[in-house]
PLY file of the C-alpha trace (Angstrom):
ply
format ascii 1.0
element vertex 70
property float x
property float y
property float z
element edge 69
property int vertex1
property int vertex2
end_header
-7.15 -2.84 4.68
-4.54 -3.02 1.98
-0.95 -3.90 2.70
-0.02 -0.22 2.73
-2.70 0.53 5.34
-3.89 3.60 3.47
-7.51 4.70 3.64
-9.43 6.51 0.93
-12.36 8.84 1.62
-15.48 8.31 -0.49
-18.11 11.05 -0.17
-21.73 10.85 -1.26
-22.22 14.61 -1.69
-25.97 14.46 -2.40
-26.44 12.72 0.97
-24.52 15.41 2.89
-26.83 17.75 4.79
-24.07 20.01 6.09
-24.14 19.11 9.77
-20.34 19.52 9.86
-19.76 16.91 12.55
-17.08 15.23 10.45
-15.10 18.48 10.11
-15.44 19.21 13.83
-14.01 15.80 14.69
-11.31 15.63 12.00
-10.62 19.05 10.43
-7.33 17.84 8.94
-9.26 15.53 6.61
-12.81 16.86 6.23
-13.50 20.39 4.98
-16.78 22.19 4.37
-17.51 24.25 1.27
-19.41 27.57 1.27
-22.69 25.62 1.46
-21.50 23.44 4.36
-21.08 20.35 2.18
-18.14 18.09 3.00
-15.13 17.72 0.71
-11.51 16.64 1.07
-8.35 18.18 -0.33
-6.88 14.70 -0.79
-8.95 11.53 -0.84
-6.13 9.59 0.87
-6.24 9.94 4.66
-2.90 11.27 5.98
-0.85 8.91 8.10
-1.76 9.28 11.76
-5.27 10.62 11.01
-6.93 7.26 10.39
-8.69 6.96 13.76
-10.08 10.52 13.66
-11.09 10.08 10.01
-13.02 6.92 10.96
-14.63 8.69 13.91
-15.66 11.61 11.68
-17.12 9.30 9.04
-18.96 7.22 11.66
-20.43 10.39 13.21
-22.09 11.50 9.95
-25.85 11.42 10.60
-26.51 10.85 6.88
-23.81 8.19 6.34
-22.44 10.35 3.53
-18.80 9.41 4.19
-17.19 6.01 3.78
-13.57 4.97 4.24
-12.23 2.21 2.02
-8.84 0.61 1.54
-6.76 2.58 -0.93
0 1
1 2
2 3
3 4
4 5
5 6
6 7
7 8
8 9
9 10
10 11
11 12
12 13
13 14
14 15
15 16
16 17
17 18
18 19
19 20
20 21
21 22
22 23
23 24
24 25
25 26
26 27
27 28
28 29
29 30
30 31
31 32
32 33
33 34
34 35
35 36
36 37
37 38
38 39
39 40
40 41
41 42
42 43
43 44
44 45
45 46
46 47
47 48
48 49
49 50
50 51
51 52
52 53
53 54
54 55
55 56
56 57
57 58
58 59
59 60
60 61
61 62
62 63
63 64
64 65
65 66
66 67
67 68
68 69
């Protein structure tokens, strides 16, 4: 991670199949559009949500979400 410890969400939208597991685990970070496809309001994970954001990304059956150092 970078010195600031911030994480950035990278979404591969074409890979998302709309299972919604990420949003169930971490609704403060992951949102679903009208088609059930994941998006984020802000690509930077809010402080204190890092563990849940990782868990949500790891739970994606399609590996459509990655977290990288911001």
